[in-house]
C-alpha positions as CSV (number, residue, x, y, z in Angstrom):
1,M,118.7,-2.2,17.4
2,N,115.3,-2.2,15.6
3,H,112.9,-5.2,15.3
4,T,109.9,-5.6,13.1
5,I,106.8,-6.7,15.0
6,T,103.2,-7.3,14.1
7,L,100.3,-6.3,16.4
8,K,96.6,-6.4,16.0
9,V,95.4,-3.3,17.9
10,N,91.7,-2.7,18.3
11,G,91.0,-5.0,15.3
12,E,93.6,-3.4,13.0
13,L,96.8,-5.1,12.0
14,Y,100.1,-3.1,12.2
15,Q,103.6,-4.0,11.2
16,L,106.0,-1.8,13.1
17,S,109.7,-1.2,13.5
18,V,110.5,-0.9,17.2
19,R,113.6,-0.5,19.3
20,S,114.7,-3.3,21.6
21,D,114.0,-1.1,24.7
22,H,110.6,0.2,23.6
23,T,107.6,-1.0,25.7
24,L,104.2,-1.7,24.4
25,L,103.2,1.6,26.1
26,D,105.8,3.5,23.9
27,V,104.5,1.9,20.8
28,L,100.8,2.6,21.5
29,R,101.4,6.2,22.5
30,E,104.2,7.3,20.2
31,Q,103.8,5.2,17.1
32,L,100.1,4.5,17.0
33,N,99.1,7.8,18.7
34,L,96.7,5.9,21.0
35,T,97.2,8.3,24.0
36,G,94.2,7.0,26.0
37,T,96.6,4.5,27.5
38,K,98.2,6.7,30.2
39,D,101.9,6.9,31.0
40,G,101.8,6.9,34.8
41,C,104.7,5.3,36.8
42,R,106.5,3.2,34.2
43,A,107.0,0.6,37.0
44,G,103.8,-1.4,36.9
45,E,102.6,0.1,40.2
46,C,99.7,2.4,39.1
47,G,97.8,0.5,36.4
48,A,97.2,3.7,34.3
49,C,98.6,1.9,31.3
50,T,96.5,-1.2,31.5
51,V,95.5,-2.7,28.2
52,I,94.2,-6.1,27.3
53,M,96.7,-8.4,25.6
54,N,95.5,-11.7,24.3
55,G,92.5,-11.6,26.7
56,A,94.4,-10.6,29.8
57,S,94.9,-7.2,31.4
58,V,98.6,-6.2,31.4
59,N,100.6,-3.1,32.3
60,A,101.8,-1.9,28.9
61,C,104.8,-0.2,30.6
62,L,106.1,-3.6,31.7
63,V,105.8,-5.4,28.3
64,L,108.6,-4.9,25.8
65,A,107.2,-4.3,22.4
66,V,109.1,-7.3,21.0
67,E,107.4,-9.5,23.6
68,A,104.1,-8.4,22.3
69,D,104.9,-9.5,18.7
70,G,101.9,-11.3,17.2
71,S,99.6,-10.3,20.0
72,N,96.0,-9.0,20.0
73,I,95.8,-5.7,21.9
74,E,92.7,-3.9,23.1
75,T,93.0,-0.3,24.3
76,I,90.4,2.2,25.6
77,E,90.1,3.7,22.1
78,G,88.8,0.4,20.8
79,L,86.2,-0.1,23.5
80,S,83.3,2.0,22.1
81,N,81.7,1.3,18.8
82,R,81.9,5.0,17.7
83,E,78.2,5.3,18.0
84,E,78.0,5.0,21.8
85,L,80.1,4.3,24.8
86,H,80.7,0.7,25.9
87,P,78.4,-0.3,28.9
88,I,81.4,-0.1,31.2
89,Q,82.2,3.4,30.1
90,K,78.6,4.4,30.5
91,A,78.4,2.9,34.0
92,F,81.5,4.8,35.1
93,V,79.9,8.0,34.0
94,E,76.5,7.2,35.5
95,E,78.0,6.1,38.9
96,G,80.3,9.1,39.1
97,A,83.3,6.9,39.1
98,I,85.4,9.4,37.1
99,Q,87.0,12.4,38.7
100,C,90.3,13.5,37.4
101,G,90.1,10.8,34.7
102,F,93.8,9.8,34.7
103,C,93.2,6.3,36.0
104,T,90.0,5.8,34.1
105,P,91.2,4.2,30.9
106,G,93.3,1.6,32.8
107,M,90.5,1.0,35.3
108,V,88.0,0.5,32.5
109,M,90.3,-1.9,30.7
110,S,90.9,-3.9,33.9
111,A,87.1,-4.0,34.4
112,K,86.6,-5.2,30.9
113,A,89.1,-8.0,31.3
114,L,87.4,-9.0,34.6
115,L,83.9,-9.0,33.0
116,D,85.1,-10.9,30.0
117,R,86.2,-13.8,32.2
118,C,83.7,-13.4,35.1
119,P,80.4,-11.9,33.8
120,D,78.7,-12.1,37.2
121,P,81.3,-10.9,39.6
122,T,81.0,-10.6,43.4
123,P,82.2,-7.4,45.1
124,D,85.3,-9.4,46.1
125,D,85.9,-10.4,42.5
126,I,85.7,-6.7,41.5
127,R,88.2,-5.7,44.1
128,K,90.6,-8.4,43.0
129,G,90.0,-7.5,39.4
130,I,91.1,-3.9,39.8
131,R,93.7,-4.3,42.5
132,G,96.6,-3.3,40.2
133,N,94.9,0.1,39.5
134,I,95.4,3.1,41.7
135,C,92.9,5.9,41.9
136,R,93.6,8.8,44.1
137,C,90.3,10.6,43.7
138,T,87.2,8.4,44.1
139,G,88.0,6.1,47.0
140,Y,87.0,3.0,44.8
141,K,83.4,2.6,46.1
142,K,82.0,4.3,43.0
143,I,84.3,2.4,40.7
144,E,83.2,-0.9,42.3
145,Q,79.5,0.2,41.9
146,A,80.1,1.1,38.2
147,I,81.7,-2.3,37.5
148,M,78.8,-4.1,39.2
149,R,76.3,-1.9,37.2
150,A,78.1,-2.7,34.0
151,S,78.0,-6.4,34.7
152,Q,74.2,-6.3,35.1
153,V,73.8,-4.3,31.8
154,I,76.2,-6.5,29.9
155,G,74.5,-9.6,31.2
156,R,71.2,-8.7,29.6
157,D,72.4,-6.7,26.5
158,T,74.9,-7.4,23.8
159,F,77.3,-4.7,22.8
160,E,79.0,-5.1,19.4
């Protein structure tokens, strides 16, 4: 059975026909062609599909598309302003927090959700903020350093 839903994704309004069993991940990747949100485990274990829904980080693989009806969604594609990378993305590059890159979009979106609600995080806040995201390459230290660096940059600059 199909349902009509409305989503605001990265500032753009969409009205979509979705199947009852489609997830937000399916809609983002297959209907909106926003493939930066990665399809990892489909079980909510890896965090590769993390997006921000109504201000909170969520695993897009666990949210049915019909449950997201009326929501405001932010994906990795909406983070930069097309002129330059977002400070979080810059910090990940500068700190060497990207290796294979598969976890990076989800990790960056978790970091953004954290910094949106806690602009001056402690190292423990950072660890808690990304605990749902698995990275098999970096060992997390560089990721934590990147998020701390981004918090310092965001604290003194505005990014629009």
